[in-house]
Backbone as a ProteinNet text record, in pm:
[ID]
protein_1_A
[PRIMARY]
MHEIKKQYAVFDAKVLSKIPRGPLKEKKKD
[TERTIARY]
-362.5	-392.4	-525.5	-585.4	-712.9	-646.7	-523.7	-487.5	-399.7	-360.8	-302.3	-424.7	-503.5	-613.2	-663.3	-659.4	-731.5	-680.4	-479.6	-376.8	-413.1	-373.7	-402.6	-554.3	-620.1	-797.6	-777.2	-664.1	-661.7	-554.7	-467	-362.2	-414.2	-550.9	-619.1	-673.4	-766.1	-818.9	-754.1	-613.3	-563.9	-517.2	-481.9	-404.1	-550.9	-671.1	-779.4	-802.6	-796.9	-870.3	-715.6	-595.2	-486.7	-465.5	-534.7	-566.6	-697.4	-729	-850.9	-861.5	-1021.4	-1068.8	-963.6	-998.2	-964	-770.3	-655.3	-529.4	-502.1	-615.6	-612.2	-552.6	-613.9	-592.3	-448.1	-396.5	-298.9	-202.1	-231.8	-72.7	-84.7	-247.6	-141.8	-134.9	-126.6	-32.4	104.4	129.3	283.2	315.3
-1068.8	-1176.6	-1220.4	-1174.1	-1207.3	-1240.5	-1201.2	-1202.7	-1392.7	-1419	-1562.4	-1603.1	-1620	-1736.5	-1719.7	-1567.9	-1597.9	-1715.7	-1664.5	-1739.9	-1920.2	-1905	-2090.4	-2116.9	-2084.5	-2093.2	-2173	-2097.8	-2103.6	-2230	-2239.7	-2325.3	-2471.1	-2466.7	-2557.8	-2632.4	-2533.2	-2549.9	-2611.2	-2562.2	-2605.8	-2777.9	-2798.6	-2961	-3010.9	-2930.9	-3051.8	-3093	-2991.2	-3077.1	-3174.6	-3149.3	-3183.6	-3377.3	-3387.5	-3532.8	-3542.5	-3673.6	-3712.8	-3698.9	-3712.7	-3663.5	-3800.2	-3954.1	-4002.3	-4015.3	-3956.2	-3949	-3798.1	-3706.8	-3611	-3605.7	-3661.2	-3687.5	-3741.3	-3784.6	-3866.7	-3833.6	-3704.7	-3593	-3478.5	-3479.8	-3339.3	-3358.5	-3504.1	-3596.4	-3590.5	-3593.5	-3610.8	-3470.6
2551.1	2573.3	2514.9	2457	2347.8	2244.4	2191.9	2039.2	2094.8	2163.7	2204.1	2160.9	2248.5	2279.7	2063.8	2022	1901.2	1798.5	1783.3	1763.6	1831.7	1920.7	1981.8	1909.1	1886.6	1815.2	1710.5	1647.3	1514.5	1432.7	1557.5	1573.9	1573.4	1635.4	1729.7	1562.8	1496.2	1389.8	1310.3	1280.2	1190.6	1253.3	1352	1386.8	1389.8	1439.6	1425.1	1255.2	1179.5	1056	1004.2	1045.1	950.6	1020.3	1162.4	1213.4	1228	1242.3	1276.7	1423	1487.2	1601.9	1708.3	1634.1	1720.7	1786	1686.5	1811.7	1803	1845.1	1854.8	1982.1	2102.7	2232.2	2265.9	2175.5	2226.7	2195.7	2063.8	1985.4	2114.2	2201.5	2201.2	2365.4	2486.4	2557.4	2560.6	2408.4	2376.5	2422.1
[MASK]
++++++++++++++++++++++++++++++

């Protein structure tokens, strides 16, 4: 369980650095 959370955090960081904060919410909706 902890490892999944860690991986998710890394993935989230990658997404955050890839796209600006504006479209972030819209991307998560999709």
